[in-house]
TIVEX-979713 format. One record per residue (C-alpha): residue number from 1; residue in one letter; x, y, z. Coordinates in Angstrom, 1 decimal, padded with zeros to 4 digits, always signed. Each point is the difference from the previous one (the first is absolute). Layout:
N
{NUM, 'A', {X, Y, Z}} ...
This chain:
456
{1, 'M', {+056.2, -051.0, +053.2}} {2, 'V', {-002.6, +002.4, +002.1}} {3, 'P', {-003.1, -001.7, +000.7}} {4, 'E', {-003.0, +001.0, -001.2}} {5, 'R', {-001.6, +001.7, +002.6}} {6, 'A', {+003.1, +002.1, +001.0}} {7, 'R', {-000.1, +001.1, -003.7}} {8, 'R', {-003.5, +001.7, +000.7}} {9, 'M', {+000.9, +001.4, +003.0}} {10, 'I', {+002.8, +001.7, -001.2}} {11, 'V', {-001.9, +001.3, -003.2}} {12, 'E', {-002.6, +000.8, +002.0}} {13, 'D', {+002.2, +001.9, +002.4}} {14, 'N', {+001.1, +002.0, -002.9}} {15, 'F', {-003.0, +000.8, -001.5}} {16, 'E', {-001.0, +001.6, +003.5}} {17, 'L', {+002.6, +001.8, +001.1}} {18, 'A', {+001.4, +001.5, -003.7}} {19, 'P', {+000.2, +003.5, +000.3}} {20, 'C', {-002.3, +000.5, -003.3}} {21, 'G', {-003.8, -000.8, -000.1}} {22, 'L', {-000.6, -003.2, -001.6}} {23, 'A', {-003.6, -001.3, -000.6}} {24, 'V', {-001.4, -002.9, -001.8}} {25, 'L', {-002.9, +000.7, -001.8}} {26, 'S', {-003.2, -002.9, -001.4}} {27, 'P', {-000.1, +000.5, -003.9}} {28, 'G', {-002.9, +001.9, +001.2}} {29, 'G', {+001.7, +002.5, +001.9}} {30, 'V', {-000.8, -000.5, +003.5}} {31, 'V', {+002.3, +000.0, +002.3}} {32, 'L', {+001.0, -003.7, +001.1}} {33, 'K', {+003.3, +001.3, +002.4}} {34, 'A', {+001.9, +002.6, +000.6}} {35, 'N', {+003.3, +000.8, +002.1}} {36, 'R', {+000.1, +002.9, +002.9}} {37, 'A', {+001.9, +002.3, -002.4}} {38, 'F', {-002.8, +000.2, -002.1}} {39, 'C', {-002.6, +000.2, +002.6}} {40, 'R', {+001.4, +002.5, +002.1}} {41, 'W', {+000.3, +002.2, -003.6}} {42, 'I', {-003.8, -000.3, -000.7}} {43, 'G', {-000.7, +000.7, +004.1}} {44, 'C', {-000.7, -003.4, +001.5}} {45, 'A', {+001.3, -001.3, +002.7}} {46, 'E', {-001.2, -003.6, -000.7}} {47, 'P', {+000.8, -002.0, -003.1}} {48, 'K', {-003.1, -001.7, +000.7}} {49, 'R', {-001.8, +003.3, -000.8}} {50, 'V', {+001.4, +000.1, -003.3}} {51, 'R', {-000.8, -003.4, -001.0}} {52, 'G', {-003.0, -000.9, -002.2}} {53, 'R', {-000.7, +003.9, -001.1}} {54, 'N', {+000.3, +000.9, -003.4}} {55, 'F', {+003.4, +001.7, -001.3}} {56, 'A', {-002.0, +002.2, -002.4}} {57, 'D', {-001.5, +001.4, +003.1}} {58, 'L', {+003.5, +001.5, +001.4}} {59, 'I', {+000.7, +001.3, -002.9}} {60, 'E', {-001.2, +003.9, -000.2}} {61, 'G', {-001.9, +001.0, -002.7}} {62, 'E', {-001.5, -002.6, -002.6}} {63, 'G', {+001.5, -003.3, +001.7}} {64, 'A', {-002.3, -001.9, -002.0}} {65, 'A', {+000.8, +001.2, -003.3}} {66, 'F', {+003.5, -000.3, +000.9}} {67, 'F', {+000.2, -003.5, +001.1}} {68, 'A', {-001.6, -001.2, -003.3}} {69, 'E', {+002.6, +001.7, -002.3}} {70, 'L', {+002.4, -001.7, +002.8}} {71, 'A', {-001.7, -003.4, -000.8}} {72, 'V', {+000.2, +000.5, -003.9}} {73, 'A', {+004.1, +001.4, +000.2}} {74, 'L', {+000.9, -003.1, +001.9}} {75, 'A', {-001.9, -002.2, -002.4}} {76, 'R', {+002.4, +001.0, -002.3}} {77, 'A', {+003.3, +000.8, +002.0}} {78, 'P', {-000.1, -002.1, +003.2}} {79, 'E', {+002.3, +002.5, +002.1}} {80, 'L', {-000.6, +003.9, -000.1}} {81, 'D', {+002.6, +002.1, +001.7}} {82, 'D', {-000.3, +003.7, +001.7}} {83, 'V', {-003.5, +000.3, -000.7}} {84, 'F', {-001.0, +003.2, +002.1}} {85, 'V', {-002.9, +000.3, +002.4}} {86, 'L', {-001.8, +002.0, +002.5}} {87, 'L', {-001.0, -002.8, +003.3}} {88, 'R', {-002.5, +000.9, +002.1}} {89, 'G', {-000.1, -000.8, +003.7}} {90, 'E', {-002.7, -000.3, +002.4}} {91, 'S', {+000.2, +003.4, +001.2}} {92, 'G', {-000.1, +001.5, -003.7}} {93, 'Q', {+003.9, +001.1, -000.1}} {94, 'V', {+001.4, -000.8, -003.2}} {95, 'R', {+003.5, -001.2, -000.4}} {96, 'P', {+001.2, +000.0, -003.7}} {97, 'A', {+002.0, -003.2, -000.7}} {98, 'Y', {+001.4, -002.0, -002.9}} {99, 'V', {-000.9, -004.0, -000.5}} {100, 'N', {+001.1, -002.6, -001.8}} {101, 'F', {-002.4, -002.6, -000.7}} {102, 'V', {+001.0, -003.9, -001.2}} {103, 'L', {-002.8, -002.6, -001.1}} {104, 'R', {+000.3, -003.3, +000.7}} {105, 'R', {-002.1, -002.8, -001.3}} {106, 'D', {-000.3, -003.8, +000.8}} {107, 'E', {+000.5, -002.4, -001.2}} {108, 'A', {-002.6, -000.4, -002.6}} {109, 'G', {+000.9, +004.2, -001.2}} {110, 'A', {-002.5, +001.1, +001.8}} {111, 'P', {+000.6, +003.3, +002.1}} {112, 'A', {+000.4, -000.8, +003.2}} {113, 'S', {+001.2, +002.6, +001.9}} {114, 'I', {+001.5, +003.3, -000.4}} {115, 'H', {+002.7, +001.0, +002.3}} {116, 'I', {+001.1, +004.2, +000.5}} {117, 'A', {+002.9, +001.3, +001.6}} {118, 'A', {-000.8, +004.0, +000.8}} {119, 'T', {+003.0, +002.8, +001.1}} {120, 'R', {-001.0, +003.2, +001.2}} {121, 'G', {+000.0, +002.6, -002.2}} {122, 'E', {+002.1, +002.8, +002.5}} {123, 'S', {+002.3, -002.8, +000.7}} {124, 'R', {+000.7, -000.8, -003.6}} {125, 'A', {+000.1, +003.9, -000.6}} {126, 'F', {+002.3, +000.2, +003.0}} {127, 'H', {+002.3, -002.5, -001.4}} {128, 'E', {+000.1, +000.9, -003.7}} {129, 'A', {+001.3, +003.7, +001.6}} {130, 'E', {+002.5, -002.0, +001.6}} {131, 'L', {+001.0, -001.6, -003.1}} {132, 'E', {+000.2, +003.3, -002.0}} {133, 'R', {+002.0, +001.6, +002.9}} {134, 'G', {+002.4, -003.3, -000.2}} {135, 'K', {+000.1, +000.5, -003.8}} {136, 'R', {+000.6, +003.6, -000.1}} {137, 'A', {+002.6, +000.1, +002.5}} {138, 'A', {+001.9, -002.9, -002.0}} {139, 'E', {-000.3, +001.8, -002.9}} {140, 'Q', {+001.5, +003.1, +001.9}} {141, 'L', {+002.8, -002.1, +001.2}} {142, 'A', {+000.8, -001.8, -003.0}} {143, 'A', {+000.1, +003.9, -001.5}} {144, 'I', {+002.5, +000.7, +003.0}} {145, 'V', {+002.3, -003.0, -001.1}} {146, 'S', {+000.2, +000.5, -003.4}} {147, 'T', {+001.0, +003.4, +000.1}} {148, 'S', {+002.0, +000.0, +002.9}} {149, 'A', {+003.7, +001.0, -000.8}} {150, 'D', {+000.7, -002.9, +002.5}} {151, 'A', {+001.0, -003.8, -001.8}} {152, 'I', {-003.0, -001.6, +001.5}} {153, 'V', {+000.2, -004.1, -000.6}} {154, 'S', {-001.8, -002.9, +001.6}} {155, 'V', {+001.3, -003.5, +000.0}} {156, 'D', {-001.7, -003.5, +001.0}} {157, 'P', {+001.8, -001.6, +002.4}} {158, 'Q', {+002.7, -001.7, -002.0}} {159, 'G', {+000.8, +003.7, -001.2}} {160, 'R', {-001.6, -000.5, -003.5}} {161, 'V', {-001.2, +003.5, -001.1}} {162, 'L', {-003.9, +000.3, +000.0}} {163, 'N', {-000.2, +003.9, -000.6}} {164, 'A', {+002.2, +003.2, -000.5}} {165, 'N', {-000.9, +003.4, -000.8}} {166, 'R', {+001.2, +002.3, -002.8}} {167, 'A', {+003.1, +001.1, +002.6}} {168, 'F', {+001.2, -003.1, +000.5}} {169, 'S', {+000.7, -000.5, -003.8}} {170, 'E', {+001.8, +003.6, -000.6}} {171, 'I', {+001.8, -000.7, +003.1}} {172, 'F', {+001.5, -003.2, -000.7}} {173, 'Q', {-000.3, +000.5, -004.0}} {174, 'Y', {-002.1, -003.4, -000.4}} {175, 'E', {-002.9, -000.4, -002.4}} {176, 'P', {-003.2, -001.0, +001.4}} {177, 'A', {-000.3, -003.3, -001.6}} {178, 'E', {+003.5, -000.4, +001.5}} {179, 'I', {-001.0, +000.2, +003.3}} {180, 'A', {-003.5, -001.7, +000.2}} {181, 'G', {+000.8, -003.5, +002.1}} {182, 'A', {+003.5, +000.3, -000.2}} {183, 'N', {+001.9, -000.7, +002.9}} {184, 'L', {+000.9, +003.1, +002.0}} {185, 'A', {+003.6, -001.0, +001.0}} {186, 'D', {+001.4, -001.0, -003.4}} {187, 'L', {-001.5, +003.5, -001.4}} {188, 'I', {+001.4, +002.4, +002.5}} {189, 'V', {+001.9, -001.3, +003.1}} {190, 'P', {+003.8, -000.3, -000.7}} {191, 'E', {+001.4, -003.2, +000.8}} {192, 'E', {+002.2, +001.5, +003.2}} {193, 'C', {-003.7, +001.1, +001.0}} {194, 'R', {-002.0, -002.8, +000.1}} {195, 'A', {+000.4, -001.8, +003.1}} {196, 'D', {-001.4, +003.3, +001.7}} {197, 'Y', {-002.8, +000.7, -002.6}} {198, 'E', {-001.2, -003.9, +001.1}} {199, 'G', {+000.3, +001.4, +003.7}} {200, 'K', {-002.3, +002.7, -000.8}} {201, 'L', {-002.5, -002.2, -002.2}} {202, 'A', {+000.0, -002.2, +003.3}} {203, 'S', {-000.3, +003.0, +002.5}} {204, 'A', {-003.0, +001.5, -002.4}} {205, 'A', {-001.6, -003.1, +000.5}} {206, 'L', {-000.5, +000.9, +003.8}} {207, 'G', {-001.0, +003.8, -000.5}} {208, 'A', {+001.1, +002.8, -001.1}} {209, 'T', {+003.4, +001.7, +000.2}} {210, 'K', {+001.9, +003.4, -000.1}} {211, 'A', {+001.7, +001.5, -002.4}} {212, 'Q', {+003.2, -001.5, -000.6}} {213, 'I', {+002.9, +001.1, -002.6}} {214, 'V', {+000.3, -002.8, -002.5}} {215, 'R', {+002.4, -000.2, -003.4}} {216, 'R', {-002.2, -001.1, -003.0}} {217, 'R', {+001.0, -000.9, -003.7}} {218, 'R', {-001.4, +001.7, -002.7}} {219, 'K', {-000.6, -001.8, -003.4}} {220, 'D', {+003.2, +001.6, -001.6}} {221, 'G', {+002.1, -001.2, +002.7}} {222, 'A', {+000.2, +003.5, +002.2}} {223, 'V', {-000.4, -000.5, +003.9}} {224, 'L', {-001.9, +002.4, +001.8}} {225, 'D', {-001.2, +000.7, +003.5}} {226, 'L', {-003.1, +000.0, +000.9}} {227, 'S', {-002.4, +000.2, +002.9}} {228, 'L', {-002.0, -003.4, +000.8}} {229, 'S', {-003.1, -000.4, +002.0}} {230, 'T', {-002.0, -003.4, -000.3}} {231, 'A', {-003.1, -000.9, +001.6}} {232, 'P', {-002.1, -003.7, -000.2}} {233, 'I', {-003.1, +000.1, -001.7}} {234, 'R', {-002.7, -002.1, +001.2}} {235, 'D', {-002.7, -002.2, -001.4}} {236, 'D', {-003.5, -000.1, +001.5}} {237, 'S', {+001.0, -003.3, +001.9}} {238, 'G', {+002.9, +002.4, +001.8}} {239, 'D', {+002.5, -002.4, -002.2}} {240, 'L', {+002.9, +001.6, -001.9}} {241, 'A', {-000.9, +001.0, -003.5}} {242, 'A', {+002.9, +002.0, -000.9}} {243, 'V', {+003.0, +002.7, +000.7}} {244, 'S', {-000.4, +003.7, -000.3}} {245, 'M', {+003.2, +001.8, -000.9}} {246, 'I', {+000.4, +003.5, +000.0}} {247, 'Y', {+003.6, +001.3, -001.5}} {248, 'R', {+000.4, +003.6, -000.2}} {249, 'D', {+002.8, +002.1, -001.4}} {250, 'I', {+002.4, +001.7, +002.8}} {251, 'A', {+002.3, +001.4, -002.9}} {252, 'P', {-001.0, +003.3, +000.6}} {253, 'L', {-000.5, -000.5, +003.9}} {254, 'T', {+003.8, -000.8, -000.4}} {255, 'R', {+000.7, +002.9, -002.4}} {256, 'A', {-001.9, +002.3, +002.6}} {257, 'A', {+002.0, -001.5, +002.9}} {258, 'E', {+003.3, +000.7, -001.9}} {259, 'H', {-000.8, +003.3, -000.9}} {260, 'I', {-000.7, +000.8, +003.8}} {261, 'E', {+003.4, -001.4, +000.9}} {262, 'F', {+001.8, +002.2, -002.6}} {263, 'L', {-001.7, +002.7, +001.5}} {264, 'L', {+000.7, -001.0, +003.4}} {265, 'R', {+003.2, +000.5, -000.9}} {266, 'E', {+000.0, +002.7, -001.8}} {267, 'V', {-001.5, +002.1, +003.1}} {268, 'N', {+002.3, -001.5, +001.9}} {269, 'H', {+003.4, +001.6, -002.5}} {270, 'R', {-002.3, +003.0, +000.2}} {271, 'S', {-000.2, +000.5, +003.0}} {272, 'K', {+003.2, -000.1, +001.1}} {273, 'N', {+001.1, +002.1, -002.7}} {274, 'L', {-002.7, +002.4, +001.0}} {275, 'L', {+001.4, -000.1, +003.3}} {276, 'A', {+003.2, +001.1, -000.9}} {277, 'V', {-001.0, +002.7, -002.0}} {278, 'V', {-002.6, +001.5, +003.0}} {279, 'Q', {+003.3, -000.4, +001.6}} {280, 'A', {+002.4, +002.2, -002.0}} {281, 'V', {-003.1, +002.4, -000.4}} {282, 'A', {-000.2, +000.6, +003.7}} {283, 'R', {+003.5, +000.2, +000.2}} {284, 'Q', {+000.9, +002.8, -002.0}} {285, 'T', {-002.9, +001.6, +000.5}} {286, 'A', {+000.7, +000.7, +003.8}} {287, 'R', {+003.7, +000.7, -001.1}} {288, 'L', {-001.6, +003.0, -001.9}} {289, 'S', {-002.5, +001.1, +002.0}} {290, 'A', {+000.1, +003.1, +002.2}} {291, 'D', {-003.1, -001.2, +002.5}} {292, 'P', {-002.2, -003.4, +000.9}} {293, 'D', {-003.2, +001.9, -001.9}} {294, 'A', {+002.3, +000.4, -003.5}} {295, 'F', {+001.0, -003.6, +000.9}} {296, 'I', {-003.7, -001.3, -000.1}} {297, 'D', {-000.8, +002.1, -002.6}} {298, 'R', {+002.3, -001.2, -002.6}} {299, 'F', {+000.3, -003.4, +001.1}} {300, 'M', {-003.5, -000.7, -000.3}} {301, 'S', {-000.3, +001.7, -003.1}} {302, 'R', {+002.8, -002.6, -001.7}} {303, 'L', {-001.6, -003.1, +002.1}} {304, 'S', {-003.3, +001.4, -002.4}} {305, 'A', {+002.3, +000.1, -003.0}} {306, 'I', {+000.9, -003.2, +000.5}} {307, 'G', {-003.7, -001.5, +000.9}} {308, 'C', {-001.2, +000.9, -003.1}} {309, 'S', {+002.0, -001.9, -002.1}} {310, 'H', {-000.6, -003.1, +002.4}} {311, 'D', {-003.7, +000.6, -000.6}} {312, 'L', {+000.7, -000.4, -003.7}} {313, 'L', {+002.2, -003.0, +000.1}} {314, 'V', {-002.5, -001.8, +002.5}} {315, 'S', {-002.7, +001.0, -002.1}} {316, 'R', {+001.3, -001.9, -003.4}} {317, 'D', {+001.6, -003.3, +002.6}} {318, 'W', {+003.6, +001.6, -000.1}} {319, 'R', {-000.1, -000.4, -004.2}} {320, 'G', {+001.1, +003.9, -000.8}} {321, 'V', {-001.6, +003.0, -000.3}} {322, 'R', {-000.1, +002.5, -003.1}} {323, 'I', {+002.2, +003.0, +000.5}} {324, 'A', {-003.0, +001.9, -000.7}} {325, 'D', {-002.1, -001.5, +002.4}} {326, 'L', {+002.8, +000.6, +002.9}} {327, 'T', {+000.6, +003.5, -001.0}} {328, 'R', {-003.2, +000.9, +000.4}} {329, 'N', {-000.3, -001.4, +003.6}} {330, 'Q', {+002.9, +001.9, +000.8}} {331, 'F', {-001.4, +003.3, -000.9}} {332, 'S', {-003.4, -000.3, +001.8}} {333, 'Q', {+001.5, +001.4, +002.7}} {334, 'L', {+000.1, +003.2, -001.9}} {335, 'D', {-002.8, +002.8, -000.8}} {336, 'D', {-001.7, +000.1, -003.7}} {337, 'Q', {+001.6, +003.1, -000.8}} {338, 'A', {+003.7, -002.2, +000.3}} {339, 'R', {-001.3, -003.1, -001.5}} {340, 'E', {-001.0, +002.4, -002.9}} {341, 'R', {+003.3, +001.3, -000.6}} {342, 'I', {+002.0, -003.2, -000.4}} {343, 'E', {-000.2, -001.2, -003.3}} {344, 'I', {+001.1, -003.7, -000.4}} {345, 'S', {+000.8, -002.0, -003.3}} {346, 'G', {+002.2, -002.4, -001.7}} {347, 'D', {+000.6, -003.9, +000.2}} {348, 'L', {-002.3, -001.0, +003.1}} {349, 'L', {+000.9, -003.3, +000.7}} {350, 'E', {-001.1, -002.9, +002.7}} {351, 'I', {+002.6, +000.0, +002.6}} {352, 'N', {+001.3, -002.7, +002.7}} {353, 'P', {-000.8, +000.3, +004.1}} {354, 'R', {+003.7, +001.1, +001.1}} {355, 'A', {-000.1, +002.5, -003.0}} {356, 'A', {-003.5, +001.4, +001.2}} {357, 'E', {+001.5, +001.0, +003.5}} {358, 'S', {+002.9, +001.4, -001.4}} {359, 'Y', {-001.8, +002.0, -002.5}} {360, 'G', {-002.5, +000.6, +002.4}} {361, 'L', {+001.7, +002.1, +002.2}} {362, 'A', {+002.1, +001.8, -002.4}} {363, 'L', {-003.1, +001.3, -001.4}} {364, 'H', {-001.6, +001.0, +003.4}} {365, 'E', {+003.7, +001.6, +000.8}} {366, 'L', {-000.1, +002.3, -003.2}} {367, 'S', {-004.1, +001.0, +000.1}} {368, 'T', {+000.2, +000.9, +003.7}} {369, 'N', {+003.2, +002.1, -000.4}} {370, 'A', {-001.3, +002.0, -003.3}} {371, 'V', {-003.2, +000.6, +002.2}} {372, 'K', {+001.7, +001.5, +002.9}} {373, 'H', {+003.2, +001.7, -001.8}} {374, 'G', {-000.1, -000.8, -003.7}} {375, 'A', {-002.4, +000.5, -003.2}} {376, 'L', {-003.1, -000.9, +001.5}} {377, 'S', {+000.8, +002.7, +002.7}} {378, 'A', {-001.1, +003.0, -002.3}} {379, 'P', {-003.0, +000.1, -002.2}} {380, 'A', {+002.1, -000.4, -003.1}} {381, 'G', {+001.6, -002.3, +001.0}} {382, 'K', {+000.0, -003.5, -002.2}} {383, 'V', {+001.6, -003.7, +000.0}} {384, 'D', {+001.0, -001.9, -003.3}} {385, 'L', {+000.0, -004.0, +001.2}} {386, 'S', {+000.7, -001.8, -002.7}} {387, 'F', {+001.1, -004.1, -000.4}} {388, 'H', {+002.4, -001.3, -003.0}} {389, 'L', {+000.8, -003.1, -000.8}} {390, 'D', {+003.2, +000.1, -002.2}} {391, 'R', {+000.3, -001.4, -003.7}} {392, 'D', {+001.8, -003.4, +001.0}} {393, 'G', {-002.7, -001.0, +002.4}} {394, 'K', {+002.9, +000.3, +003.0}} {395, 'F', {-000.5, +002.7, +002.1}} {396, 'Y', {-003.4, +002.0, +001.7}} {397, 'T', {+000.5, +003.5, +001.0}} {398, 'L', {-002.0, +002.2, +002.5}} {399, 'S', {+000.5, +003.3, -000.8}} {400, 'W', {-001.4, +003.1, +001.8}} {401, 'S', {+000.5, +004.3, -001.1}} {402, 'E', {-001.5, +002.6, +002.2}} {403, 'S', {-000.5, +003.4, -001.7}} {404, 'G', {-002.0, +003.4, +000.7}} {405, 'G', {+000.7, -000.3, +003.9}} {406, 'P', {+002.3, +002.0, +002.3}} {407, 'P', {+003.8, -000.2, -000.4}} {408, 'V', {+001.9, -002.9, +000.3}} {409, 'T', {+003.1, -000.2, +002.3}} {410, 'A', {+001.5, -003.1, +001.4}} {411, 'P', {-000.2, -000.7, +003.7}} {412, 'E', {+003.0, +000.2, +002.2}} {413, 'R', {+000.2, -003.6, +001.0}} {414, 'S', {-002.9, -002.7, -001.5}} {415, 'G', {-002.3, -001.3, +002.2}} {416, 'F', {-002.4, -003.0, +000.1}} {417, 'G', {-001.6, +000.3, -003.0}} {418, 'G', {+003.2, +001.0, -002.5}} {419, 'T', {+001.1, -003.4, +001.9}} {420, 'V', {-002.9, -001.8, -001.2}} {421, 'L', {+000.3, +001.4, -003.9}} {422, 'T', {+003.6, -000.6, +000.1}} {423, 'R', {+001.0, -003.1, +001.9}} {424, 'M', {-003.3, -002.2, +001.0}} {425, 'A', {-001.8, +000.3, -002.4}} {426, 'P', {+002.5, -000.6, -003.3}} {427, 'L', {+002.0, -003.1, +002.5}} {428, 'A', {-003.5, -001.7, +000.1}} {429, 'I', {-000.3, -000.3, -003.6}} {430, 'Q', {+003.3, -000.2, -000.6}} {431, 'G', {+000.5, +003.5, -002.1}} {432, 'E', {+000.9, +003.2, -000.5}} {433, 'S', {-001.2, +003.4, +001.2}} {434, 'V', {+000.9, +003.5, -000.6}} {435, 'L', {-001.3, +003.0, +002.0}} {436, 'D', {+000.0, +004.0, -001.3}} {437, 'F', {-000.7, +002.9, +001.7}} {438, 'T', {+000.0, +002.1, -003.1}} {439, 'P', {-001.4, +003.8, +000.6}} {440, 'E', {-002.5, -000.9, -002.4}} {441, 'G', {-001.4, -002.6, +002.0}} {442, 'L', {+001.2, -003.6, +001.5}} {443, 'R', {+000.5, -002.6, -002.4}} {444, 'Y', {+000.6, -004.1, +000.9}} {445, 'R', {+000.1, -003.2, -002.0}} {446, 'L', {+000.0, -003.3, +001.3}} {447, 'S', {+001.9, -002.3, -002.4}} {448, 'A', {-000.8, -004.5, +000.5}} {449, 'P', {+000.5, -003.1, -001.9}} {450, 'V', {-003.3, -001.0, -001.2}} {451, 'A', {+000.7, -003.0, +001.0}} {452, 'E', {+000.3, +001.2, +003.4}} {453, 'I', {-003.4, +001.5, +000.5}} {454, 'V', {-002.8, -001.7, -002.2}} {455, 'M', {-001.5, -003.5, +000.7}} {456, 'G', {+002.1, -002.9, -000.3}} 
């Protein structure tokens, strides 16, 4: 048991060292006792200079009237909280304060003393502003959590659910009433993952953990692959109060990774095919070129045609191209007048990458030959280009027909353009081709099974 003298000393120390202003008044308002904080606020360095003064004199304005009203109010209610006053110091400086008043009575019930506790108005305003900022921050955090696409759940140290956001309900397909208070492991952790879950729960108590891939179970039994991050939530004393868990659906990332892997394989495959095509173009062009300048000119032109087709394929992630877009790209090398004299019609399908390479080279050879030697070299010449899907939908045919140009005769020997049109293009798509040099103009037809040219 604490001796009376020691108890009084403790009370006295607490009175003197309190951060707020404390004072004891007589029933008539005379200051009997004041602590250091109260003296400092009213500009008195020594507490003895405050003792004996009338509290009404320390109030700015009508202090006497204020104290009279205060005495009446305390007679009705012995405690009054947060009464705003302006305390005037010895130097005349005025400080705003919020004061709590408590009336103490003696054993006979008569007023014995008035105890006051004052808080400086500036400090209170600061703390209220801090509380308001904290409230807004908490509201913002709550809004972020509630609208997050990630499943966010907090559990107590034993693993019971304290809170869960809307995304948690949606991802795991539980109603909110089924979640609150339930054991999280029973809700979403497969039996074979229990030991790992318990380990992560224990680790989270020590500190935040980085995202790790885990398996969790939906209400319907479906197993999901998710990314899990954990962090401890501590109370004011630093003890563990809860563990926060954030589950992120990684299915979109998995699909994206699989798609990237597919594209890399496709690029590798296409690169090998492209190198084979370039080698064939180089060999044939060199074999039929009379001098290096002619070789460079023709070779670069054909590489440009291949590049046009690949630009379209890349822009569509190698998902194929529309034949109309491929045709426009290959004809971009022509001037406006030449392009206007090519009539395009028919069934403009979407074709696969392999067919796009073959059709692209064929259209390049046909159009460049028409400009140099054929219908597009004459003012009145024109070209009819049509694409036709047969009635059964099994074969697709490209038809090129020139008219209005100079008289046409078959060349004495077939050049690289003829090789592309009659061998390379049809072989790549398991098709057939016919190239005719009629007097009226060049005729070309390329037919292939639809299954070989459309996207699978």
